[in-house]
C-alpha positions as MATLAB code, in Angstrom:
seq = 'MNPGSHGNRWSVSDREELVVYRLIRRAQLKKACTLLDRNRGSAATRYQRPQRGEEMKSRLAVCFLFAGLVAAAGCSSSSSSTASPATTVPSPATTTASPAPARTAKNFQVSTPNGQVSLSLDGQLPPNWPSQFPVPSGAEVAGSGSLGGSSSATLVAAYTTSQSPSDAFAFYTGNSKLSTSGARSAGARETYVGRAKITAPYTGSVTVLSHSGTTYIVIVLTNSSRSSSPSASPTSS';
ca = [
      95.348   97.290   44.789;
      98.985   98.127   45.227;
     100.682   95.857   47.825;
     103.134   98.520   48.690;
     100.385  100.937   49.501;
      98.601   98.159   51.357;
     101.641   97.656   53.568;
     102.027  101.374   54.162;
      98.381  101.707   55.277;
      98.759   98.885   57.796;
     101.862  100.511   59.165;
      99.823  103.664   59.708;
      97.218  101.544   61.571;
      99.955  100.150   63.777;
     101.052  103.628   64.624;
      97.488  104.560   65.510;
      97.194  101.577   67.834;
     100.400  102.647   69.519;
      98.810  106.045   70.068;
      95.732  104.288   71.514;
      97.816  102.467   74.110;
      99.505  105.692   75.068;
      96.152  107.433   75.402;
      94.831  104.620   77.570;
      97.850  104.899   79.829;
      97.030  108.570   80.234;
      93.450  107.648   81.210;
      92.041  109.392   78.095;
      89.472  106.632   77.619;
      86.959  108.490   75.454;
      89.493  109.573   72.881;
      91.076  106.096   72.764;
      87.747  104.357   72.157;
      86.866  106.803   69.330;
      90.172  106.199   67.608;
      89.743  102.422   67.970;
      86.305  102.535   66.352;
      87.595  104.554   63.406;
      90.597  102.268   62.959;
      88.491   99.106   63.150;
      85.971  100.357   60.614;
      88.523  101.541   58.073;
      90.943   98.619   58.347;
      88.450   95.758   58.534;
      86.190   96.885   55.657;
      88.779   98.111   53.154;
      91.370   95.410   53.296;
      89.227   92.437   54.443;
      92.010   90.615   56.237;
      90.427   88.121   58.639;
      93.672   87.524   60.431;
      94.086   91.231   61.015;
      90.440   91.535   62.149;
      90.913   88.821   64.759;
      94.031   90.561   65.945;
      92.149   93.845   66.217;
      89.386   92.182   68.243;
      91.877   90.768   70.693;
      93.616   94.091   70.959;
      90.314   95.861   71.451;
      89.364   93.424   74.215;
      92.659   94.106   75.932;
      92.060   97.859   75.612;
      88.609   97.659   77.194;
      89.924   95.405   79.964;
      92.693   97.863   80.726;
      90.202  100.741   80.644;
      87.945   98.923   83.123;
      90.847   98.385   85.498;
      91.791  102.065   85.324;
      88.199  103.149   86.006;
      87.863  100.717   88.925;
      91.123  101.944   90.423;
      89.937  105.553   90.135;
      86.630  104.801   91.874;
      88.358  102.897   94.657;
      90.835  105.695   95.311;
      88.079  108.341   95.339;
      85.918  106.376   97.783;
      88.835  105.717  100.117;
      89.870  109.366  100.086;
      86.394  110.554  101.141;
      86.037  108.068  104.005;
      86.035  109.808  107.358;
      88.597  108.552  109.873;
      87.277  106.589  112.800;
      87.640  108.227  116.143;
      87.846  106.472  119.475;
      86.815  108.131  122.697;
      88.427  106.588  125.763;
      85.986  105.867  128.517;
      86.716  107.782  131.688;
      88.203  105.750  134.455;
      86.004  105.445  137.452;
      87.214  105.146  140.936;
      85.182  104.196  143.951;
      86.385  105.643  147.204;
      86.231  103.303  150.176;
      83.930  104.534  152.922;
      85.693  105.881  155.989;
      85.363  103.577  159.001;
      82.847  104.726  161.556;
      84.279  106.095  164.761;
      83.433  103.966  167.766;
      84.195  104.371  171.442;
      83.798  100.769  172.584;
      87.175  100.616  174.292;
      89.667  103.263  175.296;
      92.051  104.093  178.127;
      91.838  106.834  180.745;
      94.508  108.231  183.021;
      93.133  108.474  186.594;
      94.685  109.470  189.967;
      94.922  105.712  190.670;
      96.666  104.876  187.388;
      95.855  103.883  183.818;
      92.383  102.401  183.362;
      91.275  100.318  180.371;
      87.548  100.608  179.729;
      85.222   98.063  178.150;
      82.002   99.823  177.192;
      79.615   96.866  177.237;
      76.871   98.593  179.249;
      77.491   96.430  182.339;
      78.709   97.481  185.794;
      81.384   95.353  187.478;
      80.168   92.732  189.993;
      79.628   94.005  193.558;
      79.422   97.640  192.496;
      77.800   99.679  195.360;
      74.252  100.582  194.378;
      74.261  103.750  196.533;
      77.233  105.361  194.813;
      76.074  108.832  193.721;
      75.887  109.724  190.007;
      74.364  112.737  188.230;
      70.654  112.587  187.387;
      70.052  110.875  184.047;
      73.480  109.230  183.920;
      73.608  105.846  182.201;
      75.851  102.853  182.735;
      78.505  102.681  179.993;
      80.554   99.706  181.181;
      83.393   98.630  183.390;
      87.167   98.592  183.311;
      90.378   97.407  184.831;
      93.192   99.234  186.592;
      96.644   98.227  185.509;
      98.595   96.373  188.220;
      95.710   96.471  190.716;
      94.240   93.659  192.791;
      90.921   91.978  192.143;
      89.329   94.068  194.952;
      89.542   97.225  192.775;
      86.329   98.116  190.946;
      86.101  100.365  187.917;
      82.808  101.676  186.509;
      82.017  104.088  183.686;
      78.940  106.250  183.133;
      77.814  108.656  180.429;
      75.822  111.823  181.004;
      74.242  114.567  178.945;
      75.839  117.183  181.208;
      78.980  119.034  180.185;
      82.239  117.614  181.553;
      82.740  120.606  183.866;
      79.214  120.282  185.358;
      79.603  116.538  185.870;
      82.939  117.092  187.631;
      81.411  119.821  189.847;
      78.724  117.303  190.860;
      81.415  115.216  192.597;
      83.624  117.923  194.010;
      80.561  119.582  195.656;
      78.666  116.435  196.651;
      77.719  116.160  200.323;
      77.776  112.349  200.201;
      81.418  112.187  199.126;
      84.658  113.615  200.399;
      87.200  114.472  197.687;
      90.664  115.964  197.629;
      93.229  117.166  195.093;
      90.626  118.181  192.531;
      92.192  119.360  189.273;
      90.777  120.169  185.863;
      92.096  121.401  182.536;
      90.760  122.209  179.082;
      87.244  123.063  177.979;
      84.427  121.161  176.303;
      85.977  118.544  173.992;
      89.369  118.767  175.722;
      88.122  118.997  179.314;
      89.518  116.565  181.897;
      88.765  116.719  185.641;
      90.335  114.437  188.257;
      89.873  114.107  192.036;
      90.582  111.569  194.754;
      87.713  110.091  196.760;
      88.526  109.794  200.473;
      85.176  108.996  202.144;
      83.024  107.035  202.442;
      84.878  105.194  199.643;
      88.514  105.133  198.661;
      89.352  105.719  195.062;
      89.039  108.463  192.455;
      86.707  110.112  189.973;
      87.720  111.225  186.477;
      85.446  113.171  184.119;
      86.335  113.733  180.473;
      84.895  114.229  176.995;
      85.511  111.439  174.516;
      84.110  111.396  170.966;
      81.639  114.131  171.920;
      80.319  112.251  174.977;
      80.865  113.044  178.637;
      82.276  110.049  180.525;
      82.507  109.564  184.290;
      85.110  106.988  185.351;
      84.983  105.833  188.976;
      87.743  103.753  190.587;
      86.994  102.202  193.999;
      89.703  100.426  195.958;
      87.520   99.853  199.038;
      84.024   98.452  198.482;
      83.130   97.615  202.094;
      79.832   99.524  201.729;
      78.762   97.612  198.590;
      75.275   96.256  198.209;
      73.370   94.580  195.443;
      75.206   95.144  192.135;
      71.968   95.155  190.158;
      70.492   98.082  192.078;
      70.087  101.386  190.268;
      72.592  104.154  191.045;
      71.397  107.043  193.169;
      71.808  110.719  192.512;
      72.298  113.554  194.940;
];
């Protein structure tokens, strides 16, 4: 066998291997493997060079390793491209409104012909309240009060009634057991206020008004000489 031709054929094999590497870089794996098989069969069997065969094996191993890396990279990129993006839905903020405080009428102030009265609606009449003082039928004791700047002899009582404020006020201005003077009234229903002075047989005043939807009767007595047992029930005319 001619050594010159032997050298030329190995140079051709080197060129083919160079083409194989280029094909692998272009991801043409099938074509590269076919060319490697042809080159290995022709070179190893014809020229029987063990050193060259070992070199071819190592090169072939490198080629397959490189091909595996390329294939793995392609699979990874395809799987990542098809993954659907995660979406987050913010939870709606919840707010709890504080309950509105209940309206109460335990204490309030009333302007009377005798002055400003502060009421305490505890359901108790003041001590020594005259039991015979007239009140509308069905009226209930609401509490007592105090007159600003007055002496301890002044008594203040408060009642509630189911009557309208105007009817409750008419009960006192037309009552035969009381003498009143200077009766005045203004407003209607929720805004109604009626005031009158009491001249006999007691001295004081009566004020009727609507507060929080309830009719209140506020009595101020500055002379309680006709008082009797405070625990007695009020009378009606």
